[in-house]
C-alpha positions as CSV (number, residue, x, y, z in Angstrom):
1,M,166.0,40.8,100.2
2,T,162.9,41.7,102.0
3,W,164.6,41.2,105.3
4,V,167.6,43.4,104.4
5,A,165.2,46.0,103.0
6,G,163.3,46.0,106.3
7,V,166.5,46.7,108.3
8,V,167.7,49.5,106.0
9,A,164.2,51.1,105.9
10,A,163.8,51.0,109.6
11,A,167.2,52.4,110.3
12,A,166.6,55.2,107.8
13,L,163.2,56.0,109.3
14,V,164.6,56.3,112.8
15,A,167.8,58.2,111.7
16,V,165.7,60.9,110.0
17,G,164.1,61.7,113.4
18,L,167.5,62.0,115.0
19,Q,168.8,64.7,112.6
20,G,169.3,68.3,113.6
21,L,169.8,71.1,111.1
22,P,171.7,70.0,108.0
23,V,174.7,72.2,108.9
24,A,175.6,74.7,111.6
25,A,173.3,77.6,110.9
26,P,175.2,80.9,110.3
27,R,173.9,84.2,111.5
28,A,173.0,86.9,109.1
29,A,175.3,90.0,109.0
30,A,172.4,92.3,107.9
31,P,168.8,92.6,109.2
32,A,166.3,90.2,107.7
33,P,164.3,91.4,104.7
34,A,161.1,93.3,105.4
35,A,158.2,91.0,105.9
36,E,156.1,92.6,103.2
37,A,158.8,92.0,100.5
38,P,158.8,88.4,99.3
39,P,162.3,87.0,100.0
40,A,164.2,85.6,97.0
41,V,163.8,81.9,96.4
42,V,167.2,80.0,96.5
43,S,168.2,77.9,93.6
44,S,167.7,74.6,95.3
45,L,164.0,75.3,95.7
46,A,163.5,76.6,92.2
47,G,160.7,74.8,90.4
48,T,159.3,73.3,93.7
49,T,156.2,74.0,95.7
50,P,156.3,74.1,99.6
51,D,155.5,70.8,101.2
52,G,153.2,70.6,104.2
53,A,150.6,73.1,105.3
54,A,149.6,75.6,107.9
55,T,145.9,75.8,108.8
56,A,143.8,77.4,111.5
57,T,140.4,76.8,113.1
58,A,137.4,79.0,112.6
59,D,138.3,81.1,115.6
60,D,141.9,81.7,114.3
61,A,143.7,79.1,116.5
62,L,146.6,77.3,114.8
63,V,146.0,73.7,114.0
64,L,148.9,71.5,115.2
65,D,149.6,68.6,112.9
66,P,152.6,67.0,111.2
67,A,151.9,69.0,108.0
68,L,153.2,72.1,109.8
69,I,156.5,70.4,110.6
70,R,156.8,69.3,106.9
71,L,156.4,73.0,105.9
72,F,159.1,74.0,108.3
73,D,161.4,71.3,107.1
74,Y,160.8,72.3,103.5
75,W,162.3,75.8,104.1
76,L,165.0,74.5,106.4
77,T,166.5,72.4,103.6
78,T,168.2,75.6,102.5
79,V,170.3,75.8,105.7
80,G,173.8,76.4,104.5
81,E,172.7,78.2,101.4
82,R,171.6,81.3,103.3
83,P,171.6,82.6,106.9
84,I,169.0,81.3,109.3
85,D,167.6,84.8,109.7
86,A,166.9,84.8,106.0
87,I,165.1,81.5,106.3
88,R,163.1,82.7,109.2
89,A,162.0,85.7,107.2
90,Q,161.0,83.4,104.3
91,V,159.0,81.2,106.7
92,E,157.3,84.1,108.4
93,H,156.4,85.7,105.1
94,D,154.9,82.3,104.0
95,L,152.9,81.9,107.3
96,D,151.6,85.5,107.0
97,G,150.2,84.6,103.6
98,R,148.6,81.4,104.8
99,L,147.2,82.4,108.2
100,A,145.4,85.2,110.0
101,P,147.5,87.2,112.5
102,H,146.8,85.3,115.7
103,A,147.4,81.8,114.1
104,A,150.5,83.2,112.3
105,R,152.0,84.4,115.6
106,Q,151.5,80.9,117.0
107,A,153.1,79.3,114.0
108,K,156.1,81.7,114.1
109,D,156.6,80.8,117.8
110,L,156.5,77.1,117.0
111,F,159.0,77.6,114.2
112,A,161.4,79.5,116.4
113,R,161.3,76.7,119.0
114,Y,161.7,74.1,116.3
115,V,164.9,75.8,115.0
116,R,166.3,75.9,118.6
117,F,165.4,72.3,119.1
118,K,167.0,71.2,115.8
119,T,170.1,73.3,116.5
120,A,170.5,71.7,119.9
121,L,169.9,68.2,118.4
122,K,172.7,68.9,115.9
123,S,175.2,69.6,118.7
124,Q,174.0,66.7,120.9
125,R,176.6,63.9,121.1
126,P,175.2,60.8,119.4
127,P,175.4,57.5,121.4
128,A,178.5,55.5,120.8
129,P,177.8,52.5,118.7
130,A,177.7,49.4,120.9
131,G,176.2,46.0,120.1
132,R,173.2,45.9,117.7
133,S,172.4,48.9,115.6
134,V,168.8,48.8,116.9
135,D,170.1,49.4,120.4
136,T,172.1,52.4,119.2
137,L,169.1,53.8,117.4
138,R,166.9,53.2,120.4
139,D,169.3,55.1,122.7
140,G,169.5,57.9,120.2
141,L,165.7,58.1,119.9
142,R,165.4,58.2,123.7
143,M,167.9,61.1,123.9
144,M,166.1,63.0,121.1
145,L,162.7,62.7,122.8
146,A,164.2,63.9,126.1
147,L,165.7,66.9,124.4
148,R,162.5,67.7,122.5
149,A,160.5,67.8,125.7
150,G,162.4,70.9,126.6
151,Y,161.0,72.8,123.6
152,F,157.5,71.4,123.2
153,S,154.7,70.4,125.6
154,E,153.5,66.8,125.6
155,A,150.3,67.8,123.8
156,E,152.3,69.7,121.1
157,S,154.7,66.8,120.6
158,Q,151.8,64.4,120.2
159,A,150.1,66.6,117.7
160,L,153.2,67.6,115.7
161,F,155.3,64.4,115.9
162,G,152.9,61.6,117.0
163,P,152.8,59.7,113.7
164,Q,156.5,60.0,113.2
165,D,157.2,58.8,116.7
166,A,154.8,55.9,116.2
167,E,156.5,54.9,113.0
168,A,159.9,55.1,114.6
169,S,158.8,52.9,117.5
170,A,157.3,50.4,115.1
171,A,160.5,50.4,113.0
172,L,162.6,49.8,116.1
173,A,160.4,46.9,117.1
174,R,160.8,45.4,113.7
175,M,164.6,45.8,113.7
176,A,164.8,44.2,117.2
177,I,163.1,41.1,115.8
178,E,165.2,41.1,112.6
179,Q,168.4,41.4,114.6
180,D,167.6,38.9,117.3
181,P,170.1,36.1,116.9
182,S,168.2,33.7,119.1
183,L,165.3,33.4,116.6
184,T,165.0,30.9,113.8
185,D,163.9,32.2,110.4
186,A,160.5,30.7,111.0
187,Q,160.2,32.4,114.4
188,R,161.3,35.7,112.9
189,R,158.8,35.6,110.1
190,E,156.0,34.7,112.6
191,R,156.9,37.6,114.9
192,L,157.2,40.1,112.1
193,A,153.8,39.0,110.7
194,A,152.3,39.4,114.1
195,L,153.9,42.9,114.4
196,D,152.6,43.9,110.9
197,A,149.1,42.6,111.8
198,R,148.9,45.2,114.6
199,L,149.6,48.1,112.2
200,P,146.7,50.3,111.0
201,A,145.3,49.2,107.6
202,D,146.5,52.4,105.9
203,V,150.1,51.9,107.2
204,R,150.1,48.3,106.1
205,A,148.9,49.3,102.6
206,A,151.6,51.9,102.3
207,R,154.3,49.5,103.4
208,E,153.1,46.8,101.0
209,A,152.6,49.0,98.0
210,P,156.3,49.2,96.9
211,L,156.5,45.4,97.0
212,A,153.4,44.8,94.8
213,V,155.4,45.2,91.5
214,V,158.1,42.9,92.9
215,H,155.6,40.2,93.7
216,L,154.0,40.6,90.2
217,E,157.4,40.3,88.6
218,E,158.2,37.1,90.6
219,A,154.9,35.6,89.5
220,A,155.6,36.5,85.9
221,Q,159.0,34.8,86.1
222,R,157.5,31.7,87.5
223,I,154.9,31.6,84.7
224,R,157.6,31.9,82.1
225,A,159.9,29.3,83.8
226,Q,157.0,26.9,83.7
227,G,156.5,27.4,80.0
228,G,153.7,30.0,80.1
229,S,153.2,32.5,77.4
230,E,153.2,36.3,77.6
231,D,149.4,36.1,77.3
232,D,149.4,34.0,80.4
233,V,151.5,36.7,82.1
234,Y,149.2,39.4,80.9
235,R,146.1,37.6,82.3
236,M,147.8,37.1,85.7
237,R,148.7,40.8,85.9
238,A,145.3,42.0,84.8
239,A,143.6,39.8,87.4
240,A,146.0,41.1,90.1
241,T,145.8,44.8,89.1
242,S,143.8,46.0,86.1
243,P,144.0,45.6,82.3
244,E,145.5,49.1,82.1
245,A,148.2,48.3,84.6
246,A,148.9,45.0,82.8
247,N,149.3,46.9,79.5
248,R,151.8,49.3,81.0
249,L,153.8,46.4,82.5
250,A,153.7,44.6,79.1
251,D,155.1,47.8,77.5
252,V,157.9,47.8,80.1
253,D,158.7,44.2,79.2
254,R,158.9,45.0,75.5
255,D,161.1,48.1,76.2
256,E,163.4,46.0,78.4
257,A,163.6,43.2,75.8
258,A,164.4,45.7,73.1
259,W,167.1,47.3,75.2
260,K,168.7,44.0,76.0
261,A,168.7,43.1,72.3
262,R,170.4,46.4,71.5
263,I,173.0,45.9,74.2
264,A,173.7,42.4,73.0
265,A,174.2,43.7,69.4
266,Y,176.4,46.5,70.7
267,L,178.6,44.2,72.8
268,A,179.1,41.8,69.9
269,Q,180.1,44.7,67.5
270,R,182.3,46.2,70.3
271,S,184.2,43.0,70.7
272,T,184.8,42.7,67.0
273,L,186.1,46.3,66.8
274,L,188.4,46.0,69.7
275,S,189.9,42.8,68.4
276,A,190.5,44.3,64.9
277,P,194.0,45.5,63.9
278,G,194.8,49.1,64.6
279,G,196.0,51.4,67.3
280,D,194.2,52.8,70.4
281,D,193.2,56.0,68.5
282,Q,191.6,54.0,65.7
283,H,189.8,51.8,68.2
284,A,188.5,54.8,70.2
285,A,187.3,56.5,67.0
286,A,185.5,53.3,65.9
287,M,183.9,52.8,69.3
288,S,182.7,56.4,69.3
289,D,181.1,56.0,65.9
290,L,179.5,52.7,67.0
291,R,178.0,54.3,70.2
292,N,176.7,57.3,68.2
293,R,175.0,55.0,65.7
294,L,173.3,52.8,68.2
295,F,172.5,55.0,71.2
296,T,171.4,58.5,72.1
297,P,173.8,60.6,74.3
298,E,171.5,59.9,77.3
299,E,171.6,56.2,76.6
300,Q,175.4,56.2,76.2
301,R,175.7,57.1,79.9
302,R,174.4,53.7,80.8
303,L,176.8,51.7,78.6
304,A,179.6,51.5,81.2
305,A,177.6,49.2,83.4
306,Y,177.5,46.7,80.5
307,E,181.0,47.0,79.2
308,G,182.7,45.6,82.4
């Protein structure tokens, strides 16, 4: 499972970098709203706050970092819901509120180039799949970088996209090892471990964090399989994390056990009802009554997965 997850995660990471605008950006039929009037927020962004940031130095020079691209991407998620000119007006209004005039002008210029780059990337023909998926993704990444160089200087690309590029390169290196048919399982594990060892500590920690709960659950299952008690499981979890985290995991276990017990009772009663004499309408009415007695409307949406 870890091996498959690595392939999927690496492919997703690289593919994100190869995407252009979500859909072809239409032109606005009317002039963009005045900068001083806050543009209306579209429904898809309601209740959210802008991701990323736009900052400047003490002498009003724009700071180039990936947070600026995240801010641009936040607003560009509404492509297709409104014209690109309306999105540009929204971005420029946002930048004017965050930055002094000189830095705001620099940021607006970057946004204009970013939109042109993403539009060109959308129309760029993807490489035809041939051989391993890692080779296809590597070719696509190479084409994207060559295209991007026409819109941003080397210094700008490094500042704005450097971490993303490094992650994509690392993901491709991992995929190449995972998809190498000449390696044995032991050789593959050894090379992947060596690759991970070269990652910065913060990157390793971020990568390993999602697996921590999985490892804890595997350890808990081993303890139970060997005849250990729930107190033994609690002590293991508390030692690996904290007493508070162990308590939360114990609560999850109890909730899961209670849910399984309710499902077992429901399936037993369902089987009895469906085998009882009566027509389809009678069975349907009895089943509806059973579901309503045992489960909330939200819980009932999960029942189909258990009913086969």
